[in-house]
C-alpha positions as CSV (number, residue, x, y, z in Angstrom):
1,X,58.2,36.5,15.7
2,X,59.8,39.6,14.2
3,X,63.1,39.7,12.3
4,X,65.6,42.5,12.3
5,X,68.6,42.8,10.0
6,X,70.9,45.3,11.7
7,X,73.6,46.7,9.4
8,X,74.5,43.3,8.0
9,X,77.2,42.7,5.5
10,X,78.7,39.7,3.8
11,X,82.1,39.5,2.1
12,X,83.3,36.1,1.0
13,X,87.0,34.9,1.4
14,X,87.7,35.6,-2.3
15,X,86.7,39.2,-1.8
16,X,83.2,39.0,-3.4
17,X,80.9,41.5,-1.6
18,X,77.4,39.9,-1.5
19,X,75.7,42.4,0.9
20,X,76.6,45.8,2.2
21,X,75.2,47.5,5.3
22,X,71.7,46.1,5.0
23,X,69.1,47.1,7.7
24,X,65.5,46.1,7.7
25,X,62.7,45.0,10.1
26,X,60.1,42.3,9.3
27,X,57.2,42.7,11.7
28,X,55.5,39.6,13.0
29,X,52.9,38.0,10.7
30,X,54.1,40.0,7.7
31,X,55.7,39.1,4.4
32,X,58.9,40.7,3.2
33,X,59.8,40.2,-0.4
34,X,63.5,40.5,-1.3
35,X,63.8,41.1,-5.1
36,X,66.7,41.6,-7.4
37,X,68.8,40.2,-10.2
38,X,71.4,37.5,-9.7
39,X,74.2,38.8,-7.5
40,X,72.0,41.2,-5.6
41,X,72.5,39.3,-2.3
42,X,68.8,38.4,-1.7
43,X,69.4,34.7,-1.0
44,X,72.4,35.5,1.1
45,X,70.3,37.8,3.3
46,X,67.5,35.3,3.7
47,X,69.9,32.5,4.6
48,X,71.3,34.7,7.4
49,X,68.1,34.2,9.3
50,X,68.6,30.5,9.8
51,X,72.4,30.8,9.9
52,X,73.0,29.0,6.6
53,X,75.1,32.1,6.0
54,X,76.9,34.0,8.8
55,X,77.2,37.7,8.3
56,X,80.7,39.3,8.1
57,X,79.4,42.4,9.9
58,X,76.2,43.4,11.7
59,X,73.7,41.0,13.2
60,X,70.3,39.3,12.6
61,X,67.9,39.2,15.4
62,X,64.7,37.2,16.0
63,X,62.5,38.8,18.6
64,X,65.4,40.9,19.7
65,X,67.8,38.0,20.1
66,X,70.9,37.6,18.0
67,X,70.6,34.4,16.0
68,X,74.3,33.7,16.6
69,X,73.4,33.0,20.3
70,X,71.1,30.2,19.2
71,X,72.0,26.6,18.4
72,X,72.1,26.2,14.6
73,X,70.3,22.9,14.5
74,X,67.5,23.9,16.8
75,X,67.2,27.3,15.0
76,X,66.8,25.6,11.6
77,X,64.3,23.1,12.8
78,X,62.2,25.9,14.3
79,X,62.1,27.8,11.0
80,X,60.2,26.6,7.9
81,X,62.3,26.6,4.7
82,X,61.1,26.2,1.1
83,X,64.2,26.0,-1.2
84,X,64.2,26.3,-5.0
85,X,62.6,23.3,-6.7
86,X,61.2,21.9,-3.5
87,X,64.3,20.1,-2.2
88,X,62.3,16.9,-1.3
89,X,64.1,13.7,-0.4
90,X,63.6,11.5,-3.5
91,X,63.9,8.2,-1.7
92,X,61.2,9.0,0.9
93,X,57.5,8.9,0.4
94,X,55.7,12.3,0.3
95,X,54.0,11.8,3.7
96,X,57.4,11.0,5.3
97,X,59.0,14.1,3.6
98,X,56.4,16.3,5.3
99,X,56.8,14.5,8.6
100,X,60.6,14.8,8.6
101,X,61.1,17.6,11.2
102,X,58.4,16.6,13.6
103,X,59.8,13.1,13.8
104,X,63.3,14.5,14.3
105,X,62.0,16.7,17.2
106,X,60.3,13.8,19.0
107,X,56.8,13.5,17.6
108,X,55.7,9.8,17.3
109,X,55.9,8.7,13.7
110,X,52.2,7.8,13.4
111,X,51.1,11.2,14.9
112,X,53.6,13.0,12.6
113,X,52.2,11.1,9.5
114,X,48.6,11.9,10.5
115,X,49.4,15.5,10.8
116,X,51.3,15.4,7.5
117,X,48.3,14.0,5.7
118,X,46.2,16.8,7.1
119,X,48.8,19.4,6.0
120,X,48.8,17.9,2.5
121,X,45.1,18.5,2.2
122,X,45.5,22.0,3.5
123,X,47.9,22.9,0.7
124,X,45.7,21.4,-2.0
125,X,47.2,17.9,-2.3
126,X,45.0,14.7,-2.1
127,X,46.3,12.9,1.0
128,X,46.2,9.7,-1.1
129,X,49.3,11.0,-2.9
130,X,51.2,10.9,0.4
131,X,52.0,7.3,-0.5
132,X,53.9,8.3,-3.6
133,X,57.4,9.4,-4.1
134,X,58.3,13.0,-5.1
135,X,59.2,11.9,-8.7
136,X,55.7,10.6,-9.2
137,X,54.2,14.1,-8.6
138,X,54.1,17.1,-11.0
139,X,56.3,20.1,-10.4
140,X,53.5,22.1,-8.9
141,X,52.5,19.3,-6.6
142,X,56.1,18.9,-5.4
143,X,56.2,22.6,-4.5
144,X,52.9,22.3,-2.5
145,X,54.5,19.4,-0.7
146,X,57.6,21.5,0.1
147,X,55.3,24.2,1.6
148,X,53.5,21.5,3.7
149,X,56.9,20.2,4.9
150,X,58.0,23.7,5.8
151,X,54.8,24.2,7.9
152,X,54.9,20.8,9.6
153,X,56.8,21.9,12.7
154,X,54.4,24.8,13.1
155,X,57.1,27.4,12.7
156,X,56.5,31.1,13.3
157,X,59.0,32.0,10.5
158,X,58.9,30.8,6.9
159,X,61.8,31.3,4.5
160,X,61.1,30.9,0.8
161,X,63.9,30.9,-1.8
162,X,62.5,31.4,-5.3
163,X,59.8,28.8,-4.3
164,X,57.7,29.0,-7.5
165,X,60.4,29.7,-10.1
166,X,60.6,26.2,-11.6
167,X,56.9,25.9,-12.6
168,X,54.9,27.2,-15.5
169,X,53.0,30.6,-15.2
170,X,49.6,29.0,-14.6
171,X,50.8,26.7,-11.9
172,X,52.8,29.5,-10.4
173,X,49.7,31.7,-10.1
174,X,47.9,28.9,-8.3
175,X,50.8,28.4,-5.9
176,X,50.8,32.1,-5.2
177,X,47.1,32.0,-4.5
178,X,47.6,29.1,-2.1
179,X,50.3,31.0,-0.2
180,X,48.2,34.1,0.1
181,X,45.3,31.9,1.5
182,X,47.7,30.2,3.9
183,X,49.2,33.4,5.1
184,X,45.7,34.9,5.7
185,X,44.9,31.8,7.9
186,X,48.2,31.2,9.6
187,X,49.9,34.7,9.8
188,X,53.5,33.6,9.6
189,X,56.5,35.9,9.4
190,X,57.8,35.3,5.9
191,X,60.9,36.3,4.0
192,X,60.4,35.6,0.3
193,X,63.2,35.7,-2.2
194,X,62.3,36.2,-5.9
195,X,63.6,37.7,-9.1
196,X,60.1,38.4,-10.3
197,X,58.9,41.9,-9.4
198,X,55.2,41.0,-10.1
199,X,55.5,38.1,-7.6
200,X,57.1,40.4,-5.1
201,X,54.3,42.9,-5.5
202,X,51.6,40.2,-5.2
203,X,52.9,38.4,-2.2
204,X,54.9,41.0,-0.2
205,X,53.5,43.4,2.4
206,X,56.8,45.2,2.0
207,X,59.3,44.9,-0.9
208,X,63.0,45.5,-0.9
209,X,64.5,46.0,-4.3
210,X,68.3,45.3,-4.3
211,X,71.1,46.3,-6.6
212,X,74.1,44.2,-7.2
213,X,76.1,43.7,-4.0
214,X,73.1,43.8,-1.7
215,X,72.7,47.6,-1.9
216,X,69.1,48.7,-1.3
217,X,67.6,50.6,-4.2
218,X,64.2,51.1,-2.6
219,X,62.1,49.8,0.2
220,X,58.3,50.2,0.6
221,X,54.9,48.7,0.0
222,X,54.1,47.7,-3.5
223,X,51.8,50.7,-3.8
224,X,54.5,53.1,-2.6
225,X,57.1,51.7,-5.1
226,X,54.8,51.8,-8.1
227,X,53.6,55.3,-7.2
228,X,57.0,56.8,-6.7
229,X,60.0,54.8,-8.0
230,X,63.2,56.0,-6.2
231,X,65.3,56.4,-9.4
232,X,65.8,55.2,-13.0
233,X,67.1,51.8,-11.8
234,X,63.9,51.1,-9.9
235,X,61.7,52.4,-12.8
236,X,63.4,50.0,-15.1
237,X,63.3,47.1,-12.7
238,X,59.6,47.4,-12.0
239,X,58.8,48.2,-15.6
240,X,57.2,51.5,-14.7
241,X,56.9,52.3,-18.4
242,X,55.4,48.9,-19.4
243,X,51.9,49.1,-20.9
244,X,50.4,47.0,-18.1
245,X,51.6,49.5,-15.5
246,X,49.6,52.3,-17.1
247,X,46.0,51.5,-16.5
248,X,42.9,53.6,-17.4
249,X,39.2,53.0,-17.6
250,X,36.9,53.1,-20.7
251,X,33.1,52.9,-20.7
252,X,31.7,49.8,-22.4
253,X,27.9,49.6,-22.4
254,X,27.7,51.5,-19.1
255,X,30.5,49.5,-17.4
256,X,34.0,50.7,-16.5
257,X,36.5,48.4,-18.2
258,X,40.1,48.7,-17.1
259,X,42.6,48.7,-20.0
260,X,46.4,48.9,-20.2
261,X,48.5,51.4,-22.0
262,X,48.0,49.5,-25.3
263,X,44.3,49.4,-24.8
264,X,44.1,45.7,-23.9
265,X,41.3,44.8,-21.4
266,X,42.6,43.9,-17.9
267,X,39.3,43.7,-15.9
268,X,36.1,45.4,-14.9
269,X,36.1,48.2,-12.3
270,X,33.4,47.4,-9.7
């Protein structure tokens, strides 16, 4: 399912402008990364897709149909959602957290639990942990469970709001790897919100960099943005002048070693 933001804007009752005239298309089976600092409107835009936020102007369409024509509850159950810090229900066992939406939509509880255990394994969680409660898992495990829960209803669209921001860098890298693998296998249409430009570049097929107030600074593939930042704001935001962005090769015993601007090794050029 493709998503289209058509000249959407959001102004809150107190006069705060969160988004201004945003237009963008997310093709089916692709990942759009919305990246920006606090107040850039990225989460507001993402929440317009499942009607957690209603636009003041413009419209959001899924496969050409305005989401405002769709029942809110049915829409939200049909879209996978991974909030910040997992958002798991603390009083329910892990397996029942994952099975929540299928049970609500009529899947027999036993079948939903069996499917949930298979999903846990798919996201790298030992199914035996399904008997535990969320607080008995590590932060990284909880995030994997949150991804499994979002996938449980077999949605075509997945919304991810800073999904890996609450874990340490090593765990975060593993979670990113897991998402890339799942996306290669499942081909969801994903809208990812992050404040981390490197995460946006790693996970997004297309990246939208937002200024305060939801104004688009630049849209493009990671390669396009790195190769030609639109202006000084984008250059600063992506760290175009950081040493790790300026790579070159040096010969070491006949092999081409990639080093950054400070001469630190990054990898080997095959």
